[in-house]
C-alpha positions in Angstrom: 62.3 8.2 45.4 63.0 7.6 41.7 63.4 4.2 40.1 67.2 4.5 39.4 68.0 5.5 43.0 65.9 2.6 44.4 67.7 0.1 42.1 71.1 1.5 43.0 70.4 1.2 46.7 69.1 -2.3 46.2 72.3 -3.4 44.5 74.2 -1.8 47.3 72.0 -3.7 49.9 71.2 -0.4 51.4 67.4 -0.2 51.3 65.4 0.9 54.3 62.1 -1.0 55.1 60.1 1.9 53.5 62.3 1.9 50.4 62.1 -1.9 50.1 58.3 -1.6 50.0 58.6 1.0 47.2 61.2 -1.1 45.3 58.8 -4.2 45.4 56.1 -2.0 43.8 58.3 -1.3 40.7 56.7 -2.7 37.5 59.9 -4.7 36.6 60.6 -5.9 40.2 60.2 -9.6 39.3 62.5 -9.2 36.3 65.2 -7.5 38.4 65.0 -10.3 41.0 65.2 -13.0 38.3 68.2 -11.3 36.6 70.0 -11.0 40.0 69.4 -14.7 40.7 70.6 -15.7 37.3 73.8 -13.7 37.5 74.5 -15.1 41.0 74.1 -18.6 39.6 76.9 -18.3 37.1 80.2 -19.8 38.3 83.3 -20.2 36.3 84.8 -23.7 36.1 88.1 -24.5 37.9 91.1 -23.8 35.7 94.6 -25.0 36.3 97.1 -23.0 34.2 100.0 -25.4 34.1 98.0 -28.5 33.3 95.9 -26.9 30.6 98.9 -25.2 29.0 100.7 -28.6 28.6 97.5 -30.0 27.0 97.3 -27.1 24.5 101.0 -26.7 23.8 101.1 -29.2 20.8 98.2 -27.3 19.2 99.7 -23.8 19.6 100.7 -22.0 16.4 102.6 -18.8 15.8 100.6 -15.7 16.3 101.1 -14.6 12.7 99.0 -17.5 11.4 95.8 -15.8 12.8 94.3 -12.6 11.3 94.3 -9.5 13.6 90.6 -9.5 13.8 90.5 -13.1 15.2 90.8 -12.4 18.9 88.4 -9.5 19.0 85.9 -11.7 17.2 86.2 -14.4 19.8 85.6 -11.8 22.5 82.4 -10.6 20.8 81.3 -14.2 20.4 81.9 -15.0 24.0 80.0 -11.9 25.2 77.0 -12.8 22.9 77.0 -16.3 24.2 76.9 -15.1 27.8 74.1 -12.6 27.1 72.1 -15.3 25.3 72.6 -17.7 28.2 71.5 -15.1 30.8 68.4 -14.1 28.6 67.4 -17.7 28.1 67.9 -18.6 31.8 65.9 -15.6 33.1 63.0 -15.9 30.7 62.5 -19.6 31.5 62.6 -19.2 35.3 59.4 -19.6 37.4 58.0 -16.3 38.8 57.5 -16.5 42.6 55.6 -13.9 44.6 55.5 -13.8 48.4 53.6 -11.7 50.8 54.6 -10.9 54.4 52.5 -10.9 57.6 49.7 -8.3 57.2 50.6 -7.6 53.6 48.5 -8.3 50.5 49.2 -7.9 46.8 47.6 -8.3 43.3 49.4 -10.2 40.5 48.4 -9.9 36.9 49.1 -13.1 35.0 50.1 -13.2 31.3 46.5 -13.8 30.1 45.2 -10.9 32.2 43.9 -13.2 34.9 44.3 -11.8 38.4 45.5 -13.3 41.7 44.8 -11.3 44.9 47.3 -12.8 47.3 46.5 -12.8 51.0 48.9 -12.2 53.9 51.7 -14.7 54.5 51.1 -16.5 51.2 53.0 -17.3 47.9 52.3 -18.2 44.3 54.6 -19.6 41.7 53.9 -19.7 37.9 55.9 -19.9 34.6 55.4 -16.8 32.4 57.2 -18.1 29.3 55.1 -21.3 29.1 51.8 -19.8 30.2 50.0 -20.1 26.8 50.5 -23.8 26.9 50.0 -24.4 30.6 47.9 -22.1 32.8 49.1 -23.4 36.2 49.7 -21.7 39.6 51.2 -23.3 42.7 49.7 -21.8 45.9 50.8 -21.8 49.5 48.5 -19.8 51.8 45.4 -18.0 50.5 44.4 -16.2 47.2 41.3 -15.0 45.4 41.4 -15.7 41.6 39.7 -13.9 38.7 40.4 -16.2 35.8 40.2 -15.1 32.2 38.4 -17.6 29.9 40.6 -19.9 28.0 42.3 -23.2 28.5 42.0 -25.0 31.8 43.4 -23.0 34.7 44.9 -25.1 37.6 45.7 -24.1 41.1 48.0 -26.7 42.7 48.1 -27.0 46.5 49.4 -29.7 48.9 45.9 -30.9 49.4 44.2 -30.8 46.0 44.2 -29.4 42.5 41.6 -26.8 41.7 40.6 -26.5 38.0 38.5 -24.0 36.1 38.1 -22.5 32.6 37.1 -19.0 33.6 35.6 -18.0 36.9 36.1 -16.3 40.3 37.0 -18.5 43.3 39.0 -18.5 46.6 41.5 -21.1 47.7 43.0 -21.4 51.1 45.7 -23.8 52.1 47.1 -23.5 55.6 48.4 -26.0 58.1 45.8 -28.9 58.2 43.2 -26.5 56.7 42.0 -26.5 53.1 39.1 -24.5 51.7 37.8 -23.7 48.2 34.9 -21.3 47.6 33.3 -20.8 44.2 31.9 -17.3 43.6 31.4 -17.5 39.8 31.4 -20.2 37.1 32.2 -23.8 37.9 35.2 -25.1 39.9 36.5 -28.6 40.0 38.5 -29.9 43.0 40.6 -33.0 42.5 41.8 -34.9 45.6 43.5 -38.1 44.6 41.0 -39.9 42.5 38.0 -37.9 43.7 36.6 -35.0 41.9 34.1 -32.5 43.5 32.4 -29.8 41.4 31.4 -26.5 43.0 28.8 -24.1 41.6 28.6 -20.4 42.6 27.9 -20.1 46.4 29.3 -23.5 47.2 32.3 -24.3 49.4 34.2 -27.3 50.7 36.6 -27.4 53.6 39.0 -30.0 54.9 39.9 -29.4 58.5 42.3 -31.7 60.3 41.6 -34.4 57.6 37.7 -34.1 57.9 35.8 -33.2 54.7 33.0 -30.6 55.1 31.1 -30.2 51.8 27.9 -28.5 50.6 28.5 -25.4 52.6 26.9 -22.2 51.4 28.5 -18.8 50.7 26.2 -15.8 50.0 28.9 -13.1 49.8 30.2 -11.9 46.4 33.8 -12.3 47.4 35.9 -13.5 50.4 35.7 -11.5 53.6 39.5 -10.9 53.8 39.2 -8.6 50.8 37.0 -6.4 53.0 39.6 -6.4 55.8 38.3 -9.2 58.0 38.4 -12.9 58.5 35.2 -15.0 58.9 34.8 -18.5 60.3 32.1 -21.0 60.7 32.4 -23.8 63.3 36.2 -23.7 63.0 38.6 -25.0 65.7 40.1 -22.1 67.6 43.7 -23.2 66.7 43.0 -22.3 63.0 41.5 -19.0 64.0 44.6 -18.2 66.0 46.9 -19.1 63.0 44.9 -16.8 60.8 45.1 -14.0 63.5 48.9 -14.4 63.5 48.9 -13.9 59.7 47.6 -10.3 60.2 49.4 -9.2 63.4 53.0 -9.7 64.3 52.2 -11.7 67.4 52.3 -15.1 68.9 49.1 -16.4 70.6 49.3 -18.9 73.5 46.3 -20.9 74.6 45.5 -24.1 76.6 45.4 -27.2 74.4 41.8 -28.0 75.3 40.7 -24.5 74.3 42.5 -24.8 70.9 40.0 -27.4 69.9 36.9 -25.4 70.7 35.0 -24.3 67.7 34.5 -20.6 66.8 31.9 -18.9 64.5 32.4 -15.2 63.8 34.9 -12.8 62.4 37.7 -10.5 63.4 39.1 -7.3 61.9 42.6 -6.9 60.3 43.0 -3.3 61.4 42.7 -3.3 65.2 44.3 -6.0 67.4 42.3 -5.4 70.5 39.1 -5.4 68.6 40.1 -8.6 66.9 41.0 -10.3 70.2 37.7 -9.2 71.7 35.7 -10.6 68.8 37.3 -14.0 69.4 37.5 -14.2 73.2 34.1 -12.8 74.2 32.0 -15.5 72.4 34.2 -18.2 73.9 34.2 -16.7 77.4 38.0 -16.2 77.3 40.1 -13.3 78.4 43.5 -12.2 77.1 46.7 -10.5 78.4 49.6 -9.1 76.5 53.3 -9.6 77.1 55.5 -8.0 74.4 54.5 -9.6 71.1 52.8 -12.6 72.9 49.1 -12.9 73.7 47.9 -15.3 76.3 44.3 -16.5 76.1 42.7 -18.1 79.2 39.2 -19.0 80.5 37.6 -16.3 82.7 
């Protein structure tokens, strides 16, 4: 479907799920969203005719005291003022990108840095101020390929990850934080503490416990290859990650949620993924609609 038709159907709130995916792939998708939000935010002030007329009455003059071109000029000035306001507002807005369950996307930042955003994640950055402040706020997981330049910061709830130019992965989920350096040097600031990671090094904070000096031999995170990999990770965090790739809810006994899992699961086949998790832990699973129940054999 062509661009104009997609935009028209979007304005009419008449996009199908397939058409919405196509619409979100448009090059100017973010600008359209920003313009729409800006226009919706404009609200005319309350105006009471009788009261304002009485206030203005002493200042009114006969119409013949104003040139004929006066009113058209005021209209043009008003239109220009509104256009300038809309332009200024939309160009200074933060850009925010979200991914849904089982969806991934790539974002090119103003300096040609890349963010590969994993499923059920979001990033926020300011395009207009990028040259002065290379800063991204992350919720979820993303792999970064950073162009060399000024300091590049990734802000999460748990820590600030700072680099100059490198490749690294950051994951911030519920009570789970992980940073892996694949190239260059990465600094992780947590409060007053600073940890520096060289290529192949990783830190994790799981349920408040810091696990440092872990090694990573792969060239990039496993989720870019279509699978999630874990090492001595409580099952509850494995389940949360599984739910990010499949539209399901996984139920498991509280005691089993704390058991640790080492291994991986695929993002392309639910049964295969469940088998990869349950077999090493001697668990079985059953399906009920969009719910999965795990239990001991």
